[in-house]
C-alpha positions in Angstrom: -43.2 68.6 -9.2 -40.6 66.0 -9.7 -41.8 62.4 -9.3 -40.2 60.5 -6.4 -40.0 57.3 -5.7 -41.9 57.0 -2.3 -44.8 58.5 -4.8 -44.6 55.5 -7.1 -44.2 52.8 -4.5 -47.3 54.4 -3.0 -49.6 54.4 -5.9 -50.1 57.8 -6.2 -51.0 60.3 -8.8 -48.2 62.6 -9.9 -48.8 66.3 -10.3 -47.7 68.0 -13.5 -48.7 71.6 -15.0 -49.7 72.2 -18.5 -51.2 74.5 -21.1 -54.6 73.2 -22.2 -57.0 74.0 -24.9 -60.6 74.6 -23.0 -62.2 74.6 -26.6 -61.8 75.5 -30.8 -61.1 79.0 -30.2 -57.2 78.8 -30.4 -56.2 79.7 -26.7 -54.1 78.1 -24.1 -54.4 78.2 -20.3 -53.0 76.9 -17.2 -54.3 73.8 -16.4 -53.5 71.2 -13.8 -52.8 67.4 -14.7 -52.6 64.7 -12.6 -49.9 62.1 -14.2 -50.4 58.2 -13.2 -47.7 57.0 -10.8 -44.2 55.4 -12.0 -45.5 51.7 -12.9 -43.1 48.8 -13.2 -42.5 49.6 -16.6 -42.5 53.4 -17.4 -40.2 56.0 -17.7 -40.9 59.2 -15.7 -39.6 62.4 -17.4 -39.3 66.4 -16.4 -39.9 67.7 -19.6 -37.8 70.8 -21.0 -38.3 71.4 -24.6 -41.6 70.2 -26.7 -41.7 71.2 -30.4 -44.6 73.1 -31.8 -45.9 70.7 -34.3 -49.1 71.7 -37.1 -50.8 68.8 -35.9 -51.0 70.9 -32.6 -52.8 73.8 -33.9 -55.4 71.2 -35.9 -56.2 69.8 -32.8 -56.7 72.9 -30.5 -59.0 74.8 -33.4 -60.5 71.1 -33.6 -60.2 71.1 -37.2 -60.1 67.7 -37.7 -63.3 67.3 -36.1 -61.9 64.9 -33.0 -60.6 67.1 -30.4 -61.2 66.0 -26.8 -61.3 69.4 -24.7 -59.4 69.8 -22.2 -56.9 69.4 -24.7 -53.0 69.5 -23.6 -51.0 69.2 -27.2 -47.5 68.6 -27.6 -45.6 65.3 -29.1 -42.1 66.5 -29.3 -41.0 65.6 -26.3 -37.4 66.3 -25.0 -36.2 66.1 -21.3 -34.3 64.1 -18.2 -35.7 60.8 -16.6 -36.2 61.3 -12.8 -37.7 57.9 -12.3 -37.9 54.4 -14.0 -40.0 51.1 -13.2 -38.2 48.3 -11.9 -38.5 46.3 -14.9 -36.9 48.9 -16.9 -33.6 48.2 -17.9 -32.8 50.8 -21.0 -33.4 54.2 -19.0 -31.9 55.7 -15.8 -32.4 58.9 -13.9 -30.5 61.6 -15.6 -30.5 60.0 -18.7 -31.4 62.8 -21.7 -34.7 61.4 -23.3 -37.5 62.3 -25.7 -41.3 61.2 -26.5 -42.8 61.4 -29.8 -46.4 60.8 -31.3 -47.2 58.1 -29.5 -47.4 56.5 -25.6 -49.0 52.9 -25.7 -50.3 50.2 -28.0 -51.3 46.5 -27.9 -47.6 45.5 -28.4 -48.4 42.1 -29.4 -50.5 42.7 -33.2 -48.4 42.0 -36.2 -48.0 45.8 -36.7 -46.2 46.3 -33.0 -44.1 43.0 -33.8 -42.6 44.8 -36.8 -41.9 48.0 -35.1 -45.0 49.7 -36.6 -46.8 50.6 -33.7 -48.2 53.2 -35.7 -50.3 51.2 -37.7 -51.6 49.3 -34.8 -55.7 49.4 -34.1 -54.7 50.0 -30.3 -52.6 52.8 -30.6 -52.4 55.7 -28.1 -51.1 59.2 -29.3 -50.1 61.3 -26.8 -52.2 63.7 -26.5 -55.7 63.6 -27.6 -56.2 60.0 -27.3 -57.7 57.8 -24.6 -55.4 55.2 -23.3 -56.0 51.8 -22.0 -57.0 52.5 -18.5 -59.5 55.1 -20.1 -58.1 58.1 -19.4 -57.5 60.6 -21.9 -53.9 61.5 -22.5 -52.2 65.1 -22.2 -49.1 65.9 -24.4 -46.0 67.9 -24.0 -47.4 70.9 -23.1 -46.6 70.1 -19.4 -43.8 69.7 -17.0 -43.6 66.6 -16.7 -44.7 62.5 -18.9 -45.0 59.2 -17.4 -44.4 56.8 -20.5 -44.1 53.0 -21.0 -40.3 52.4 -21.9 -40.8 51.1 -25.2 -42.1 54.8 -26.3 -39.2 56.9 -24.9 -35.8 57.4 -27.0 -32.4 58.0 -26.1 -30.5 60.9 -27.6 -27.4 61.0 -28.3 -25.1 63.2 -25.9 -24.1 65.7 -28.8 -27.6 66.3 -30.0 -29.0 69.4 -27.9 -32.2 68.4 -26.3 -34.3 71.8 -28.3 -33.0 70.2 -31.6 -33.7 66.6 -31.3 -37.4 67.5 -30.2 -38.5 67.9 -33.5 -37.4 65.0 -35.1 -39.4 63.0 -32.7 -42.5 64.2 -35.4 -41.3 66.3 -38.4 -38.6 63.9 -38.5 -39.7 60.7 -38.2 -42.8 61.8 -40.6 -40.3 62.1 -43.4 -37.9 59.8 -42.7 -40.2 56.7 -42.4 -41.5 57.2 -46.1 -38.0 57.5 -47.6 -36.9 54.3 -45.9 -39.4 52.3 -46.7 -40.2 53.1 -50.3 -36.6 52.9 -51.1 -36.1 56.9 -51.6 -33.0 56.6 -49.2 -30.4 55.0 -51.7 -27.5 57.8 -52.6 -28.0 59.3 -55.9 -31.8 58.7 -56.2 -33.1 61.9 -57.0 -35.9 63.4 -54.9 -37.9 66.2 -54.9 -39.5 67.9 -51.7 -42.6 69.9 -52.2 -43.3 72.3 -49.5 -40.3 74.3 -47.0 -42.2 74.6 -43.9 -41.7 72.6 -40.8 -41.6 68.6 -42.4 -40.3 69.9 -45.8 -36.9 71.5 -43.6 -36.5 68.6 -42.1 -37.0 66.1 -45.0 -34.3 68.2 -47.1 -32.2 67.5 -44.2 -32.6 63.6 -44.3 -32.3 63.4 -48.1 -28.8 65.4 -47.6 -28.0 62.8 -45.1 -28.8 60.1 -47.4 -26.6 61.1 -50.5 -29.3 61.7 -52.7 -30.2 64.9 -55.2 -32.9 66.9 -53.6 -34.9 69.5 -55.2 -37.0 71.8 -53.5 -40.6 72.5 -54.8 -42.3 75.8 -53.4 -45.0 78.6 -54.5 -42.5 80.7 -53.0 -40.1 82.3 -54.8 -38.6 84.0 -51.7 -37.5 80.3 -49.9 -35.1 79.6 -52.9 -32.3 81.0 -51.4 -33.0 79.3 -47.7 -33.4 76.2 -49.8 -30.1 76.5 -51.7 -27.8 78.3 -49.2 -29.0 77.6 -45.7 -30.2 73.7 -46.1 -27.9 72.8 -49.4 -31.0 71.7 -52.0 -29.0 70.7 -55.1 -32.5 72.8 -56.9 -35.4 74.7 -56.2 -38.5 75.0 -58.6 -41.2 77.7 -58.5 -44.5 75.7 -58.5 -46.3 78.3 -60.6 -43.5 78.6 -63.3 -44.6 76.4 -66.2 -41.1 76.7 -67.5 -39.1 75.1 -64.7 -42.0 72.5 -63.6 -41.8 71.8 -67.2 -37.8 71.3 -67.3 -38.5 69.0 -64.3 -40.7 66.7 -65.3 -40.0 63.1 -64.9 -36.9 63.8 -63.2 -37.5 62.3 -59.8 -37.6 59.3 -58.4 -40.2 60.2 -55.4 -41.6 63.5 -54.2 -42.5 63.9 -50.1 -45.3 65.7 -50.4 -45.6 68.1 -47.3 -48.0 70.5 -47.8 -51.6 70.6 -45.9 -53.5 72.7 -48.6 -55.5 71.2 -51.4 -52.8 71.6 -54.0 -53.7 69.8 -57.5 -51.5 66.5 -57.4 -51.4 66.2 -61.4 -48.4 68.8 -62.1 -46.5 67.3 -59.2 -46.9 63.4 -60.4 -45.6 64.8 -63.5 -42.6 65.2 -61.8 -41.8 61.6 -60.7 -40.1 59.5 -63.6 -41.9 55.7 -64.8 -42.2 54.0 -61.7 -42.0 57.4 -59.6 -43.6 57.7 -55.9 -45.3 60.4 -54.3 -46.0 60.2 -50.5 -48.1 62.1 -48.8 -46.9 63.6 -45.3 -49.4 66.7 -45.5 -52.9 66.1 -43.9 -55.1 68.7 -46.4 -58.5 69.4 -44.7 -60.8 68.2 -47.7 -60.3 65.2 -50.1 -57.4 65.6 -52.9 -58.5 65.5 -56.6 -56.3 63.0 -58.7 -56.5 62.5 -62.1 -55.8 58.5 -62.3 -54.0 59.1 -65.9 -51.6 61.3 -63.8 -51.0 57.6 -62.3 -51.4 55.6 -64.9 -49.4 57.1 -67.1 -46.0 56.0 -66.2 -46.7 53.4 -63.3 -46.6 56.1 -61.0 -47.8 55.9 -57.4 -49.4 58.0 -55.2 -49.0 56.8 -51.2 -49.5 58.4 -47.6 -47.3 57.8 -44.8 -48.2 58.5 -41.2 -45.3 59.1 -38.1 -43.5 55.9 -38.2 -42.7 53.0 -35.6 -40.5 53.1 -32.7 -37.8 50.9 -34.5 -37.6 54.1 -36.9 -36.5 56.2 -34.5 -33.9 53.8 -33.2 -33.1 53.6 -37.0 -30.8 56.6 -38.3 -28.8 59.5 -36.7 -27.7 60.7 -39.8 -30.1 63.7 -40.3 -29.5 64.5 -36.6 -26.0 65.5 -37.7 -27.3 68.0 -40.3 -29.8 69.2 -37.8 -27.0 69.9 -34.9 -25.4 71.9 -38.0 -28.8 74.0 -38.6 -31.0 74.5 -35.3 -33.9 75.6 -37.2 -35.8 72.1 -36.7 -39.1 73.5 -35.2 -41.8 73.8 -37.4 
């Protein structure tokens, strides 16, 4: 059901249809959603595409132990604006837009003021989160959504919406640490550990930045995809002691996208002195990190969680790569 100006003026809730998990079984079923009326600072969006993120699967099955049921997942949302509030200046009806992992924050703390809403202590995620009015948020596996203007992004006209949707989570998740940690300078050598959804997009960003890119994977069968389809410069099979030794101390950074408990020491050894490994995958169990793997070579192990709204607006270079390779879903 598309929102109308009359519904907003009357303050009426807007009805949507979604797919919800009712328990940790992994099954989804139809679910009626009441979205809020379009407020003065809000944008109402008809959802046309929503990517499937691995986080959705974790939350559906309550693998992170904080799921709120019924749970409507989805934070890679792409669609068309149907209505805007009276204070909205950046969007109008008909615009092609997206919504990523967040839908609200305090909008006044140091993190928010610096464009890192993802670090706001009052941040509200697109689903499975509690908004300021006490309601639980429902995500993009639904027909429409109402979001504060600050958390909506415009897609370039040349970008298909189905291609753009995964950039709102997978894209920002790998873009942010590359930029923040200085791994976006042309000529740098970056390793991408794992070639799933995050890894795929990380390779595309690395190429767009002009980096040397090495994919590290336990699956030899992914070599052709990495080199021929994605354009990586090299491929290392992690189970090959010879290949891992040859790559030792060659990389300025490694973007670690895997979500299992892979031992850290062999991959930290791939870093040059002062190199950085950034974790963006989320294993269920604690990781074991031998201190000498960090101390020797002054190496850094850091983490990164999605990104702020400034990052969404920052760079479309990988979007060009994505348009040439539509396999961006996770």
